[in-house]
N, C-alpha and C positions, 0 to 999 in steps of 0.2 A: 502491501498499502506505500503510498507517493504521504512523503515528509509533509505536502501542502493540506492533509488530510486532520491534521495536527484542529487546526483551527480556519476554514476556508477565506473566512468576514477578517482574518487576525489583523485589525489597524497597527498594533501595534511591534508584527515586524514590517509592515506597507512603507519604505523609504518618503513616501510624498509624508507618511503621518510626521514619523520622527523629526521630516529633514525641516521639520518647519519648524521646531525648539534650537531655542541656542543651547541653549543649559548641558555641557556632557554627562553631567551627576547624573542629572530629569533623567536623559535617555538613555543614558545606563542602564538605571530604575527602571522606567517603561518600557522598557528590549526586552530585562532581562528575565523576569517581575509577570509579565505577560505571555513568557513564551514556560511558563512552570504552566502556568494556571494552564494555560492550552494544552498543555503536556498530559495533566491528571484528567480532563477529562477524551484524551487519546488512545487509541489503540495499545500507545504503549507506554503505560500506563506502569509495565515494569521500570521505564524510567523516571519517575518520578522525583519529588527532591528528596524523595530519603533515598536518592538510590549512590548517596554517601556518604553513607553509613552503613551498606548493607554489602557484601557480598557472598553470590552462590556458596553452597553449600557443599564442601566434600567428604567424605567420608573419613572419621573418625575427629568430625566435630563436632564438639558437646552443643547437647539435642540442649539442653537449656538457654543455647545464644541463638534457636530457631526463630524467628518471626511469625509463633503461628497466622495473624491477622491474614501477614499477606500473602501466606503459603495462601488462602483463603480468595484471599483474588485472585491469587497467577498462575495456582499450581503450582510452584512452582517451590521449592526451602532455601530462601537468602538463612545468614546467618551477622549477629549481629558483630559491626565490630567499630572496635573504639577510633578515636580520633586522630590517635598518631599512629595508627595502619593505614588511614585513606588518606593520606598528605600526600600531595603531588605537590611536583612542581609546570608549573606551566610558563611557555617563553610564546610570548605573543614579538613577531615580524614585520616589521611593516614597513614599505618599499616608498622610500618617501622623494626616490626621483621625479626628473619635471615634467614626464605623464603620467604622471598619475594626480596633474593640476587639469587635468577634464572632464568638464562639468558640460549633464546634459539634464537640462528641463529644472536646474538648481543643485542640480546632489554631483559634484564631481568624482570622482575614484579615489582620493582619500577621503577624504568628508562620508563615505561610505564606509569605507578600511575604519573610519579615529571610533565615527558609530560603532559598526560592529567590532569593535576589540575595546572599544568599553563594557559593552551590553557583555562578552565575553568574560576580563577582568568581571563586573561586578559575581556574576557567577561563580566564576574559579575561588571566589572570597570566602563569598554567601557559601558555598563545599568546602569550606576553610584551607582549599587548595593555597598553594606559595604560586606569586603570578612572577615576571619581569615581561620588562616592555623593553624592545630595540627597535635603534631605526636605522637605513640603513639609504644611504647613495655613493656618488662618484664621489662627494666631499669627506666622504667617512662615515659612524655611524655615532649614537647615544645607545645610555646601555643599564638598564636596573636591573637592578638585581632582584633579583625572586624573593616575598617576601610570604606572607602571611597575614601578619598585620592587616587591619583594619584600617590603618593611614595608606598602606602600601596607593587604598583604589587613588586617594587624593591626589599623590605625589602621582602616581603615572592618570592621573587626565590631564592636570595641569599639560606634562607632557603632548600628552595628546595637544590637548587647546593650543599651542601653540606649533604645530607643525603646519610647515611648513613645501612646497614640493616646484624644485626653482635649478636642481643639477643632473647630473646624468647617473647611467644607472654603471655599475656595479658589481653588479651580482660578488668574483668571487674573489674580488678587495676583501666589500664589503660585509660579506654576508663567513668567511674566514675566518674575517676579524671578532663578528661577534658568537663563533662555535669556539674559539676558544677562552674567550668566558663561561663558557657555558662546562661549570664541571659534575653536575649532577645531573643522571637520567631524569627524562621525565618528556613531555606532551611537547611539541615543538607544532603551531602554529604561522604558516607565512603568510602572508596576503599582498598582492601583487598585482600585477599586468605585467608580468611576468612575460616583456619587449624588452627579452635579452635575447640572444643565444643556446637554444634549445639542450646545446651538450653543456654551454656551461652553467644554467639553472642544475642540471643533472647531477652535477659532478659534485657541485656541493650540499642538494640532495641524499645522493651516493652518502660525500660522508657523516654525515647528520646518525644513519641508516646506520652504521658502521659501528657505533654511538651507541645504537642499542636504540635512540628517543622514537618512539612514536612520533610522525608528520604528518598532518595533519597540509594542504596546498592549496590556496583563499583565493579561483585566481578571478580578479577582479575589469570587470568594465564595460567600457557601457554600453546603451543600445546604437548611439551613432558607431561606432567602432565596427560592429557586431554585423550590424545590418546595412550600414556603409546605404543612407537612402538621401544622398548628392545623385544628380543627376546633371545638375547646369555646369557652368563654366564655376568653375570656386580656387579660388587661396588656398589649401595649405601651406602649413607652421610646424616645422618642427620643436616642439619644448623641451627639448633636451637642447638642442643644439642651434637656435630660432632659421636654419633651413628652411626660404619659405622655395612651394613651388606649386602655378597657377597648372591648374591640367583641364579636361571636363570627367566630372563624377561619372557620367556616361559609362564614359571609353575605356575609363582604369578598375572601374566594378567590380567584373567578372574579375579580375588578374586580382586584387586587393582580397573579394575572397576568397577564390583557393591560396592564395600567399597565406594569407591567416588559419585558414583551417589547417594548412600541413603543419600550419607550425601548432596548434592547437595539438595538435593531431600525434608530434614526434613528445609532446608532453606528457600529455597525459598517455603514453603507453609506456613512454621511465615512467611514470612514476607508479605501470600497473606492476612494473618489473620488479620496480625497487620496493614493494609493498605499502604505500604511500598512498594517503586520500589524495585524490583529487576530484577538486568540487569547482565550479564555473558560476559566476555570481555575474548577475547583471546587477549597476546600480538603481534599477528601476522594478526591480522582482524584487520579493519578499527574503530573511534570515534563514527562515524554517530549518533549511537545509543545511546550512554553517553549521545549527545548531545541535542536530542528529547529527553528525558527523563525531562532532568533538565531542557525546556523549557515549558516543559506544564505541570513542578511543582510548577515553578514558573509561570505563568500564574492562577495560585489555588490558590497561596496566593493572588493574588494582587487586 
């Protein structure tokens, strides 16, 4: 069943709704708590907010820790876990290169990624996980070490609020610098438009997998990039280099879409080979799928 079945009219996951809000803390709470409410009403009930303190029963576990009420609802045996056994390190990695500035109907890729990251952080901290934030472009990185303290949310939100996309993309240098800061196995969530050489991206993901991290790649693109609705003569400007090109949208549309599809297929196949979750997101579509992928990956680590 598709993830949208959680709540088809869930406005809290609709970019048109949270895009009108300016307060990032309010957005994070609005999206994350709305998602959890929808989750309780969905076929994914086993992944409700309680999942942070439960794991599947294994032979030999003490029966006094089995939650029989949960068994009655799910027909599955779950064992209560103590807080110290459920903490994870979650690393949010955001591409803030110039191409992320592209805006469509008031929502840029960077803004979409920032709102998504804020909601992830809110949900992760609510589950008592330690959250880290790293941003990168060709000029370098910023890195906030993981913490499960309540104050971590405000620190992280301040960094997200001040993000600007203005320089080039350097996956190899940027993410390798981030990788040297990550000392503990955990869950890595990469948010980017992935407008770089596929092999360059996959090499970094391969390193993360070699280090035993679970990885989710959230490929964020605008409707303009994916649909290319241009037919007349138009001027395109490279957001990272400033180079300009005047051409007919109608003449290049087919070749552009072929190149884009080939690029995405290489990334999807490479991620599949590496056992990395790859999820395509449009800045005009709800966020439900991203959270479902997170819940599944998180449970795999517990």
